[in-house]
N, CA, C and O atoms as a CHARMM CRD file, in Angstrom:
* protein
*
  332
    1    1 MET  N     61.69200 -90.88900  54.11200 PROA 1      0.00000
    2    1 MET  CA    62.65900 -89.95400  53.59000 PROA 1      0.00000
    3    1 MET  C     62.84400 -88.77900  54.54000 PROA 1      0.00000
    4    1 MET  O     63.95600 -88.27600  54.70300 PROA 1      0.00000
    5    2 VAL  N     61.74900 -88.33800  55.17100 PROA 2      0.00000
    6    2 VAL  CA    61.83000 -87.21300  56.08900 PROA 2      0.00000
    7    2 VAL  C     62.69900 -87.56400  57.28300 PROA 2      0.00000
    8    2 VAL  O     63.50700 -86.75100  57.73000 PROA 2      0.00000
    9    3 LEU  N     62.53400 -88.78100  57.80000 PROA 3      0.00000
   10    3 LEU  CA    63.31900 -89.20900  58.94600 PROA 3      0.00000
   11    3 LEU  C     64.80300 -89.24000  58.60700 PROA 3      0.00000
   12    3 LEU  O     65.63700 -88.84100  59.41900 PROA 3      0.00000
   13    4 ILE  N     65.12700 -89.70600  57.42600 PROA 4      0.00000
   14    4 ILE  CA    66.52000 -89.74900  56.99700 PROA 4      0.00000
   15    4 ILE  C     67.05500 -88.33500  56.83100 PROA 4      0.00000
   16    4 ILE  O     68.21200 -88.07100  57.15800 PROA 4      0.00000
   17    5 GLY  N     66.23000 -87.42000  56.32600 PROA 5      0.00000
   18    5 GLY  CA    66.65600 -86.02700  56.20400 PROA 5      0.00000
   19    5 GLY  C     67.00300 -85.42300  57.54600 PROA 5      0.00000
   20    5 GLY  O     67.98400 -84.68900  57.65900 PROA 5      0.00000
   21    6 GLY  N     66.21200 -85.72100  58.56800 PROA 6      0.00000
   22    6 GLY  CA    66.50400 -85.23600  59.91700 PROA 6      0.00000
   23    6 GLY  C     67.81100 -85.80400  60.43600 PROA 6      0.00000
   24    6 GLY  O     68.61900 -85.09300  61.03300 PROA 6      0.00000
   25    7 GLY  N     68.00800 -87.08900  60.20300 PROA 7      0.00000
   26    7 GLY  CA    69.25900 -87.72500  60.61600 PROA 7      0.00000
   27    7 GLY  C     70.44300 -87.16100  59.85900 PROA 7      0.00000
   28    7 GLY  O     71.52900 -87.00300  60.41700 PROA 7      0.00000
   29    8 LEU  N     70.23600 -86.85800  58.59000 PROA 8      0.00000
   30    8 LEU  CA    71.29500 -86.27100  57.77500 PROA 8      0.00000
   31    8 LEU  C     71.68700 -84.90100  58.30800 PROA 8      0.00000
   32    8 LEU  O     72.87400 -84.58700  58.39400 PROA 8      0.00000
   33    9 GLY  N     70.70600 -84.08400  58.66500 PROA 9      0.00000
   34    9 GLY  CA    70.99100 -82.76400  59.22900 PROA 9      0.00000
   35    9 GLY  C     71.72200 -82.85600  60.54500 PROA 9      0.00000
   36    9 GLY  O     72.68800 -82.12800  60.77300 PROA 9      0.00000
   37   10 ALA  N     71.27300 -83.74700  61.41800 PROA 10     0.00000
   38   10 ALA  CA    71.90900 -83.91400  62.72800 PROA 10     0.00000
   39   10 ALA  C     73.33400 -84.43300  62.58500 PROA 10     0.00000
   40   10 ALA  O     74.25500 -83.91000  63.21200 PROA 10     0.00000
   41   11 LEU  N     73.51600 -85.46100  61.76000 PROA 11     0.00000
   42   11 LEU  CA    74.83900 -86.04600  61.58500 PROA 11     0.00000
   43   11 LEU  C     75.80400 -85.05900  60.93200 PROA 11     0.00000
   44   11 LEU  O     76.97800 -85.00800  61.30000 PROA 11     0.00000
   45   12 SER  N     75.32100 -84.27400  59.96500 PROA 12     0.00000
   46   12 SER  CA    76.17800 -83.26900  59.33600 PROA 12     0.00000
   47   12 SER  C     76.64300 -82.24500  60.35700 PROA 12     0.00000
   48   12 SER  O     77.81300 -81.86200  60.36900 PROA 12     0.00000
   49   13 SER  N     75.73000 -81.80100  61.21400 PROA 13     0.00000
   50   13 SER  CA    76.08800 -80.82200  62.23200 PROA 13     0.00000
   51   13 SER  C     77.07700 -81.38700  63.24000 PROA 13     0.00000
   52   13 SER  O     78.03100 -80.71400  63.63000 PROA 13     0.00000
   53   14 LEU  N     76.84600 -82.62100  63.65500 PROA 14     0.00000
   54   14 LEU  CA    77.75400 -83.23600  64.62800 PROA 14     0.00000
   55   14 LEU  C     79.15100 -83.42900  64.05600 PROA 14     0.00000
   56   14 LEU  O     80.14200 -83.23400  64.75900 PROA 14     0.00000
   57   15 THR  N     79.23600 -83.81300  62.78000 PROA 15     0.00000
   58   15 THR  CA    80.56200 -83.98800  62.19000 PROA 15     0.00000
   59   15 THR  C     81.25500 -82.65500  61.97300 PROA 15     0.00000
   60   15 THR  O     82.48400 -82.59100  61.97900 PROA 15     0.00000
   61   16 GLU  N     80.47800 -81.57600  61.77800 PROA 16     0.00000
   62   16 GLU  CA    81.10100 -80.25300  61.70000 PROA 16     0.00000
   63   16 GLU  C     81.61900 -79.82500  63.06300 PROA 16     0.00000
   64   16 GLU  O     82.69900 -79.24400  63.16900 PROA 16     0.00000
   65   17 ARG  N     80.84600 -80.11300  64.10700 PROA 17     0.00000
   66   17 ARG  CA    81.23300 -79.68800  65.45000 PROA 17     0.00000
   67   17 ARG  C     82.44100 -80.45500  65.95700 PROA 17     0.00000
   68   17 ARG  O     83.38000 -79.84900  66.47400 PROA 17     0.00000
   69   18 PHE  N     82.43700 -81.78000  65.82100 PROA 18     0.00000
   70   18 PHE  CA    83.50500 -82.60600  66.39500 PROA 18     0.00000
   71   18 PHE  C     84.64400 -82.87800  65.42100 PROA 18     0.00000
   72   18 PHE  O     85.69100 -83.38300  65.82600 PROA 18     0.00000
   73   19 GLN  N     84.46600 -82.56200  64.18500 PROA 19     0.00000
   74   19 GLN  CA    85.47000 -82.65300  63.12600 PROA 19     0.00000
   75   19 GLN  C     86.27900 -83.94600  63.12400 PROA 19     0.00000
   76   19 GLN  O     87.48600 -83.92900  63.36800 PROA 19     0.00000
   77   20 PRO  N     85.61300 -85.06600  62.84700 PROA 20     0.00000
   78   20 PRO  CA    86.38400 -86.30800  62.69400 PROA 20     0.00000
   79   20 PRO  C     87.17400 -86.25300  61.39100 PROA 20     0.00000
   80   20 PRO  O     87.07900 -85.28200  60.63900 PROA 20     0.00000
   81   21 HSD  N     87.92700 -87.26500  61.13800 PROA 21     0.00000
   82   21 HSD  CA    88.67200 -87.33200  59.87900 PROA 21     0.00000
   83   21 HSD  C     87.67900 -87.16200  58.72600 PROA 21     0.00000
   84   21 HSD  O     86.58100 -87.71800  58.77600 PROA 21     0.00000
   85   22 PRO  N     88.04900 -86.39700  57.68200 PROA 22     0.00000
   86   22 PRO  CA    87.12600 -86.14800  56.56600 PROA 22     0.00000
   87   22 PRO  C     86.55400 -87.42000  55.93400 PROA 22     0.00000
   88   22 PRO  O     85.42500 -87.40900  55.44100 PROA 22     0.00000
   89   23 HSD  N     87.30500 -88.49500  55.94300 PROA 23     0.00000
   90   23 HSD  CA    86.79300 -89.74900  55.37500 PROA 23     0.00000
   91   23 HSD  C     85.62500 -90.30400  56.19000 PROA 23     0.00000
   92   23 HSD  O     84.70600 -90.90000  55.62900 PROA 23     0.00000
   93   24 TRP  N     85.65700 -90.11000  57.50500 PROA 24     0.00000
   94   24 TRP  CA    84.54600 -90.57600  58.34000 PROA 24     0.00000
   95   24 TRP  C     83.27600 -89.80600  58.01600 PROA 24     0.00000
   96   24 TRP  O     82.19200 -90.38200  57.92400 PROA 24     0.00000
   97   25 ARG  N     83.42500 -88.49200  57.84200 PROA 25     0.00000
   98   25 ARG  CA    82.25200 -87.68000  57.50400 PROA 25     0.00000
   99   25 ARG  C     81.65500 -88.13400  56.17200 PROA 25     0.00000
  100   25 ARG  O     80.43700 -88.27000  56.05400 PROA 25     0.00000
  101   26 LEU  N     82.49100 -88.36400  55.18500 PROA 26     0.00000
  102   26 LEU  CA    82.00600 -88.85000  53.89200 PROA 26     0.00000
  103   26 LEU  C     81.32000 -90.20300  54.02900 PROA 26     0.00000
  104   26 LEU  O     80.26000 -90.43200  53.44600 PROA 26     0.00000
  105   27 LEU  N     81.92900 -91.09700  54.80100 PROA 27     0.00000
  106   27 LEU  CA    81.34600 -92.42300  54.97500 PROA 27     0.00000
  107   27 LEU  C     79.97300 -92.33700  55.63700 PROA 27     0.00000
  108   27 LEU  O     79.02000 -92.95800  55.16800 PROA 27     0.00000
  109   28 LEU  N     79.86600 -91.57400  56.71800 PROA 28     0.00000
  110   28 LEU  CA    78.61300 -91.50500  57.46500 PROA 28     0.00000
  111   28 LEU  C     77.54000 -90.71600  56.73200 PROA 28     0.00000
  112   28 LEU  O     76.41900 -91.19600  56.56600 PROA 28     0.00000
  113   29 VAL  N     77.87700 -89.50900  56.29200 PROA 29     0.00000
  114   29 VAL  CA    76.86700 -88.62500  55.70700 PROA 29     0.00000
  115   29 VAL  C     76.54000 -89.01500  54.27100 PROA 29     0.00000
  116   29 VAL  O     75.37000 -89.18500  53.92600 PROA 29     0.00000
  117   30 VAL  N     77.54100 -89.15600  53.44800 PROA 30     0.00000
  118   30 VAL  CA    77.30200 -89.45300  52.03800 PROA 30     0.00000
  119   30 VAL  C     77.09400 -90.94800  51.82200 PROA 30     0.00000
  120   30 VAL  O     76.18000 -91.35000  51.10200 PROA 30     0.00000
  121   31 GLY  N     77.92800 -91.76500  52.43600 PROA 31     0.00000
  122   31 GLY  CA    77.85700 -93.20200  52.21100 PROA 31     0.00000
  123   31 GLY  C     76.60700 -93.85200  52.75000 PROA 31     0.00000
  124   31 GLY  O     75.84900 -94.46800  52.00000 PROA 31     0.00000
  125   32 PHE  N     76.38200 -93.71900  54.05900 PROA 32     0.00000
  126   32 PHE  CA    75.23800 -94.41200  54.66700 PROA 32     0.00000
  127   32 PHE  C     73.93000 -93.68700  54.44700 PROA 32     0.00000
  128   32 PHE  O     72.97700 -94.27600  53.93500 PROA 32     0.00000
  129   33 LEU  N     73.86400 -92.42800  54.82100 PROA 33     0.00000
  130   33 LEU  CA    72.58900 -91.71800  54.72400 PROA 33     0.00000
  131   33 LEU  C     72.30100 -91.20300  53.32500 PROA 33     0.00000
  132   33 LEU  O     71.14900 -91.21000  52.89300 PROA 33     0.00000
  133   34 GLY  N     73.31000 -90.76500  52.62100 PROA 34     0.00000
  134   34 GLY  CA    73.10200 -90.23300  51.27500 PROA 34     0.00000
  135   34 GLY  C     72.56000 -91.25600  50.30400 PROA 34     0.00000
  136   34 GLY  O     71.83400 -90.91000  49.37200 PROA 34     0.00000
  137   35 GLY  N     72.90500 -92.50800  50.51400 PROA 35     0.00000
  138   35 GLY  CA    72.41600 -93.56400  49.63300 PROA 35     0.00000
  139   35 GLY  C     70.91300 -93.77100  49.72300 PROA 35     0.00000
  140   35 GLY  O     70.29600 -94.28200  48.78900 PROA 35     0.00000
  141   36 TYR  N     70.32900 -93.38100  50.83300 PROA 36     0.00000
  142   36 TYR  CA    68.88700 -93.56800  51.01500 PROA 36     0.00000
  143   36 TYR  C     68.06700 -92.37100  50.56400 PROA 36     0.00000
  144   36 TYR  O     66.84200 -92.46400  50.49300 PROA 36     0.00000
  145   37 THR  N     68.69300 -91.27400  50.26400 PROA 37     0.00000
  146   37 THR  CA    67.94600 -90.06300  49.94600 PROA 37     0.00000
  147   37 THR  C     68.06400 -89.68800  48.47500 PROA 37     0.00000
  148   37 THR  O     68.02900 -88.50600  48.13300 PROA 37     0.00000
  149   38 THR  N     68.19800 -90.65700  47.62300 PROA 38     0.00000
  150   38 THR  CA    68.29900 -90.35900  46.19900 PROA 38     0.00000
  151   38 THR  C     66.97600 -89.83100  45.67700 PROA 38     0.00000
  152   38 THR  O     65.90900 -90.13700  46.20900 PROA 38     0.00000
  153   39 PHE  N     67.06600 -89.05400  44.65400 PROA 39     0.00000
  154   39 PHE  CA    65.86500 -88.49600  44.05000 PROA 39     0.00000
  155   39 PHE  C     65.19100 -89.46900  43.09000 PROA 39     0.00000
  156   39 PHE  O     64.09500 -89.19200  42.60300 PROA 39     0.00000
  157   40 SER  N     65.81800 -90.58300  42.81700 PROA 40     0.00000
  158   40 SER  CA    65.24300 -91.48800  41.81900 PROA 40     0.00000
  159   40 SER  C     63.86000 -91.99200  42.21900 PROA 40     0.00000
  160   40 SER  O     62.94800 -91.99500  41.39200 PROA 40     0.00000
  161   41 SER  N     63.68600 -92.41200  43.44600 PROA 41     0.00000
  162   41 SER  CA    62.36600 -92.90200  43.84300 PROA 41     0.00000
  163   41 SER  C     61.36200 -91.76500  43.91200 PROA 41     0.00000
  164   41 SER  O     60.20100 -91.93500  43.54000 PROA 41     0.00000
  165   42 PHE  N     61.79700 -90.61700  44.38200 PROA 42     0.00000
  166   42 PHE  CA    60.93900 -89.42500  44.43300 PROA 42     0.00000
  167   42 PHE  C     60.46100 -89.04400  43.03000 PROA 42     0.00000
  168   42 PHE  O     59.27800 -88.78000  42.81500 PROA 42     0.00000
  169   43 GLU  N     61.39200 -89.02100  42.08800 PROA 43     0.00000
  170   43 GLU  CA    61.04400 -88.65500  40.71900 PROA 43     0.00000
  171   43 GLU  C     60.12400 -89.69100  40.08000 PROA 43     0.00000
  172   43 GLU  O     59.20500 -89.33500  39.34400 PROA 43     0.00000
  173   44 TYR  N     60.36500 -90.96700  40.35800 PROA 44     0.00000
  174   44 TYR  CA    59.54200 -92.01800  39.77100 PROA 44     0.00000
  175   44 TYR  C     58.10600 -91.93800  40.27300 PROA 44     0.00000
  176   44 TYR  O     57.16800 -92.04200  39.48200 PROA 44     0.00000
  177   45 VAL  N     57.92800 -91.75500  41.56400 PROA 45     0.00000
  178   45 VAL  CA    56.58100 -91.67100  42.13100 PROA 45     0.00000
  179   45 VAL  C     55.84600 -90.45400  41.56700 PROA 45     0.00000
  180   45 VAL  O     54.66000 -90.53300  41.24700 PROA 45     0.00000
  181   46 THR  N     56.54400 -89.34700  41.44900 PROA 46     0.00000
  182   46 THR  CA    55.93500 -88.13400  40.90200 PROA 46     0.00000
  183   46 THR  C     55.55900 -88.32600  39.43600 PROA 46     0.00000
  184   46 THR  O     54.46400 -87.94800  39.01900 PROA 46     0.00000
  185   47 LEU  N     56.45300 -88.90600  38.66400 PROA 47     0.00000
  186   47 LEU  CA    56.18000 -89.16700  37.25200 PROA 47     0.00000
  187   47 LEU  C     55.00500 -90.12400  37.08600 PROA 47     0.00000
  188   47 LEU  O     54.13700 -89.91200  36.24000 PROA 47     0.00000
  189   48 ARG  N     54.98500 -91.17200  37.89500 PROA 48     0.00000
  190   48 ARG  CA    53.88400 -92.13300  37.81800 PROA 48     0.00000
  191   48 ARG  C     52.53400 -91.48100  38.11200 PROA 48     0.00000
  192   48 ARG  O     51.54500 -91.75800  37.43300 PROA 48     0.00000
  193   49 ALA  N     52.49700 -90.62300  39.11600 PROA 49     0.00000
  194   49 ALA  CA    51.25200 -89.92100  39.43500 PROA 49     0.00000
  195   49 ALA  C     50.84100 -89.00100  38.28600 PROA 49     0.00000
  196   49 ALA  O     49.66300 -88.92600  37.93600 PROA 49     0.00000
  197   50 ALA  N     51.81100 -88.30400  37.70300 PROA 50     0.00000
  198   50 ALA  CA    51.49900 -87.39300  36.59600 PROA 50     0.00000
  199   50 ALA  C     50.98100 -88.15900  35.37900 PROA 50     0.00000
  200   50 ALA  O     50.06600 -87.69600  34.69900 PROA 50     0.00000
  201   51 ARG  N     51.55200 -89.30800  35.10800 PROA 51     0.00000
  202   51 ARG  CA    51.10900 -90.11300  33.96400 PROA 51     0.00000
  203   51 ARG  C     49.74500 -90.74800  34.17500 PROA 51     0.00000
  204   51 ARG  O     49.06600 -91.09900  33.21000 PROA 51     0.00000
  205   52 GLN  N     49.34200 -90.89700  35.42000 PROA 52     0.00000
  206   52 GLN  CA    48.04700 -91.50600  35.72200 PROA 52     0.00000
  207   52 GLN  C     46.97100 -90.43700  35.89400 PROA 52     0.00000
  208   52 GLN  O     45.98400 -90.64000  36.60100 PROA 52     0.00000
  209   53 ASP  N     47.17500 -89.31500  35.24600 PROA 53     0.00000
  210   53 ASP  CA    46.22300 -88.20200  35.30300 PROA 53     0.00000
  211   53 ASP  C     45.96200 -87.70800  36.71700 PROA 53     0.00000
  212   53 ASP  O     44.85900 -87.26100  37.02900 PROA 53     0.00000
  213   54 SER  N     46.95000 -87.78700  37.54900 PROA 54     0.00000
  214   54 SER  CA    46.86600 -87.25100  38.91000 PROA 54     0.00000
  215   54 SER  C     47.84700 -86.09100  39.03900 PROA 54     0.00000
  216   54 SER  O     48.73100 -86.09200  39.89600 PROA 54     0.00000
  217   55 LYS  N     47.67100 -85.10700  38.16800 PROA 55     0.00000
  218   55 LYS  CA    48.61200 -83.97700  38.13400 PROA 55     0.00000
  219   55 LYS  C     48.69700 -83.25900  39.47600 PROA 55     0.00000
  220   55 LYS  O     49.78100 -82.84900  39.89100 PROA 55     0.00000
  221   56 TRP  N     47.55800 -83.10300  40.16200 PROA 56     0.00000
  222   56 TRP  CA    47.57400 -82.41700  41.46100 PROA 56     0.00000
  223   56 TRP  C     48.31900 -83.24000  42.51400 PROA 56     0.00000
  224   56 TRP  O     49.01500 -82.68300  43.36300 PROA 56     0.00000
  225   57 ILE  N     48.17200 -84.56200  42.45800 PROA 57     0.00000
  226   57 ILE  CA    48.89900 -85.43300  43.39300 PROA 57     0.00000
  227   57 ILE  C     50.39200 -85.34900  43.10500 PROA 57     0.00000
  228   57 ILE  O     51.20000 -85.28500  44.03100 PROA 57     0.00000
  229   58 ALA  N     50.76100 -85.34800  41.83400 PROA 58     0.00000
  230   58 ALA  CA    52.17000 -85.22700  41.46900 PROA 58     0.00000
  231   58 ALA  C     52.74700 -83.90100  41.96400 PROA 58     0.00000
  232   58 ALA  O     53.85000 -83.86600  42.51000 PROA 58     0.00000
  233   59 LEU  N     52.00600 -82.82000  41.77300 PROA 59     0.00000
  234   59 LEU  CA    52.47000 -81.51000  42.23000 PROA 59     0.00000
  235   59 LEU  C     52.57000 -81.46500  43.74700 PROA 59     0.00000
  236   59 LEU  O     53.54700 -80.95200  44.29100 PROA 59     0.00000
  237   60 LEU  N     51.57500 -81.99400  44.42500 PROA 60     0.00000
  238   60 LEU  CA    51.58600 -82.02800  45.88400 PROA 60     0.00000
  239   60 LEU  C     52.74600 -82.88100  46.39700 PROA 60     0.00000
  240   60 LEU  O     53.38800 -82.52300  47.38400 PROA 60     0.00000
  241   61 ASN  N     53.01500 -83.99700  45.73700 PROA 61     0.00000
  242   61 ASN  CA    54.13800 -84.85100  46.12500 PROA 61     0.00000
  243   61 ASN  C     55.46600 -84.11100  45.95900 PROA 61     0.00000
  244   61 ASN  O     56.32800 -84.16900  46.83600 PROA 61     0.00000
  245   62 ALA  N     55.62600 -83.42200  44.84300 PROA 62     0.00000
  246   62 ALA  CA    56.88100 -82.70100  44.59700 PROA 62     0.00000
  247   62 ALA  C     57.09700 -81.58800  45.62100 PROA 62     0.00000
  248   62 ALA  O     58.16700 -81.48800  46.22000 PROA 62     0.00000
  249   63 ILE  N     56.09400 -80.76600  45.81400 PROA 63     0.00000
  250   63 ILE  CA    56.22900 -79.64900  46.74500 PROA 63     0.00000
  251   63 ILE  C     56.33300 -80.16200  48.18200 PROA 63     0.00000
  252   63 ILE  O     57.19100 -79.71900  48.94700 PROA 63     0.00000
  253   64 GLY  N     55.45700 -81.09600  48.54000 PROA 64     0.00000
  254   64 GLY  CA    55.45000 -81.62100  49.90600 PROA 64     0.00000
  255   64 GLY  C     56.74700 -82.31500  50.28100 PROA 64     0.00000
  256   64 GLY  O     57.23200 -82.16400  51.40200 PROA 64     0.00000
  257   65 SER  N     57.31300 -83.07600  49.35200 PROA 65     0.00000
  258   65 SER  CA    58.56000 -83.78700  49.63400 PROA 65     0.00000
  259   65 SER  C     59.71700 -82.83100  49.85200 PROA 65     0.00000
  260   65 SER  O     60.52500 -83.02100  50.76100 PROA 65     0.00000
  261   66 VAL  N     59.79700 -81.80600  49.02300 PROA 66     0.00000
  262   66 VAL  CA    60.88900 -80.83300  49.16500 PROA 66     0.00000
  263   66 VAL  C     60.74200 -80.06500  50.47200 PROA 66     0.00000
  264   66 VAL  O     61.71700 -79.89600  51.20500 PROA 66     0.00000
  265   67 VAL  N     59.54200 -79.60300  50.76700 PROA 67     0.00000
  266   67 VAL  CA    59.32000 -78.83400  51.99900 PROA 67     0.00000
  267   67 VAL  C     59.55800 -79.71300  53.22700 PROA 67     0.00000
  268   67 VAL  O     60.24800 -79.30100  54.16000 PROA 67     0.00000
  269   68 ALA  N     58.99000 -80.91900  53.23200 PROA 68     0.00000
  270   68 ALA  CA    59.16300 -81.81400  54.37700 PROA 68     0.00000
  271   68 ALA  C     60.63200 -82.19600  54.56700 PROA 68     0.00000
  272   68 ALA  O     61.10800 -82.28400  55.69900 PROA 68     0.00000
  273   69 GLY  N     61.34400 -82.42000  53.47800 PROA 69     0.00000
  274   69 GLY  CA    62.76800 -82.73500  53.57200 PROA 69     0.00000
  275   69 GLY  C     63.57300 -81.58400  54.14500 PROA 69     0.00000
  276   69 GLY  O     64.46100 -81.79300  54.97200 PROA 69     0.00000
  277   70 TYR  N     63.26600 -80.37200  53.71000 PROA 70     0.00000
  278   70 TYR  CA    63.96500 -79.19400  54.23500 PROA 70     0.00000
  279   70 TYR  C     63.69900 -79.03300  55.73000 PROA 70     0.00000
  280   70 TYR  O     64.61900 -78.79500  56.51300 PROA 70     0.00000
  281   71 VAL  N     62.43300 -79.16500  56.11400 PROA 71     0.00000
  282   71 VAL  CA    62.07600 -79.02900  57.53500 PROA 71     0.00000
  283   71 VAL  C     62.78100 -80.10200  58.36600 PROA 71     0.00000
  284   71 VAL  O     63.26500 -79.81500  59.46100 PROA 71     0.00000
  285   72 ALA  N     62.84400 -81.32600  57.85700 PROA 72     0.00000
  286   72 ALA  CA    63.50800 -82.40600  58.58900 PROA 72     0.00000
  287   72 ALA  C     64.99500 -82.12700  58.77800 PROA 72     0.00000
  288   72 ALA  O     65.53700 -82.35800  59.85900 PROA 72     0.00000
  289   73 VAL  N     65.65600 -81.63200  57.73700 PROA 73     0.00000
  290   73 VAL  CA    67.07800 -81.29800  57.86500 PROA 73     0.00000
  291   73 VAL  C     67.25800 -80.16100  58.86400 PROA 73     0.00000
  292   73 VAL  O     68.16300 -80.20600  59.69800 PROA 73     0.00000
  293   74 TRP  N     66.40700 -79.14600  58.78900 PROA 74     0.00000
  294   74 TRP  CA    66.48200 -78.01800  59.71300 PROA 74     0.00000
  295   74 TRP  C     66.29400 -78.49700  61.15500 PROA 74     0.00000
  296   74 TRP  O     67.02500 -78.07200  62.05000 PROA 74     0.00000
  297   75 LEU  N     65.32100 -79.37600  61.38100 PROA 75     0.00000
  298   75 LEU  CA    65.08500 -79.90700  62.72500 PROA 75     0.00000
  299   75 LEU  C     66.26400 -80.75300  63.20100 PROA 75     0.00000
  300   75 LEU  O     66.62700 -80.70600  64.37600 PROA 75     0.00000
  301   76 GLY  N     66.85500 -81.51900  62.30300 PROA 76     0.00000
  302   76 GLY  CA    68.03100 -82.30300  62.66400 PROA 76     0.00000
  303   76 GLY  C     69.19400 -81.43200  63.08500 PROA 76     0.00000
  304   76 GLY  O     69.88900 -81.73600  64.05400 PROA 76     0.00000
  305   77 VAL  N     69.40500 -80.35200  62.36000 PROA 77     0.00000
  306   77 VAL  CA    70.48000 -79.40900  62.70800 PROA 77     0.00000
  307   77 VAL  C     70.16600 -78.76900  64.06800 PROA 77     0.00000
  308   77 VAL  O     71.04900 -78.65100  64.91800 PROA 77     0.00000
  309   78 ALA  N     68.92200 -78.36200  64.26800 PROA 78     0.00000
  310   78 ALA  CA    68.53000 -77.74400  65.54800 PROA 78     0.00000
  311   78 ALA  C     68.67900 -78.75200  66.69200 PROA 78     0.00000
  312   78 ALA  O     69.13300 -78.38600  67.77700 PROA 78     0.00000
  313   79 ALA  N     68.30700 -79.99900  66.46700 PROA 79     0.00000
  314   79 ALA  CA    68.40300 -81.01800  67.51700 PROA 79     0.00000
  315   79 ALA  C     69.85700 -81.30800  67.88800 PROA 79     0.00000
  316   79 ALA  O     70.15600 -81.67200  69.02500 PROA 79     0.00000
  317   80 ALA  N     70.74800 -81.14600  66.92600 PROA 80     0.00000
  318   80 ALA  CA    72.16900 -81.38200  67.19400 PROA 80     0.00000
  319   80 ALA  C     72.80300 -80.18200  67.89200 PROA 80     0.00000
  320   80 ALA  O     73.97400 -80.23000  68.27000 PROA 80     0.00000
  321   81 GLY  N     72.04900 -79.12600  68.06100 PROA 81     0.00000
  322   81 GLY  CA    72.55400 -77.97200  68.80200 PROA 81     0.00000
  323   81 GLY  C     73.18600 -76.88600  67.95700 PROA 81     0.00000
  324   81 GLY  O     73.75800 -75.94200  68.50100 PROA 81     0.00000
  325   82 ARG  N     73.10100 -76.99200  66.67800 PROA 82     0.00000
  326   82 ARG  CA    73.69800 -75.98500  65.78100 PROA 82     0.00000
  327   82 ARG  C     72.58300 -75.15700  65.18700 PROA 82     0.00000
  328   82 ARG  O     71.96300 -75.57100  64.20700 PROA 82     0.00000
  329   83 ARG  N     72.31600 -74.00900  65.75200 PROA 83     0.00000
  330   83 ARG  CA    71.19500 -73.18400  65.32100 PROA 83     0.00000
  331   83 ARG  C     71.62000 -72.08300  64.43000 PROA 83     0.00000
  332   83 ARG  O     70.78700 -71.29700  63.98000 PROA 83     0.00000
């Protein structure tokens, strides 16, 4: 998920810079990459950990996933040259 977040940040920045047709941006960013970054699997794994009496693992998964995803998007934007 982190790798996809980085790619999402980079691709979003590149489409802002080069401004292709709006449909291309939707297809690439939302269509291809957005489909892989749904919260459903994240929520399921967190819920499963919480139900298995692993409350700390569930909390760590929730916080770690959000932070790691944010950092990956930030790095993707930086790598694309948009600081």
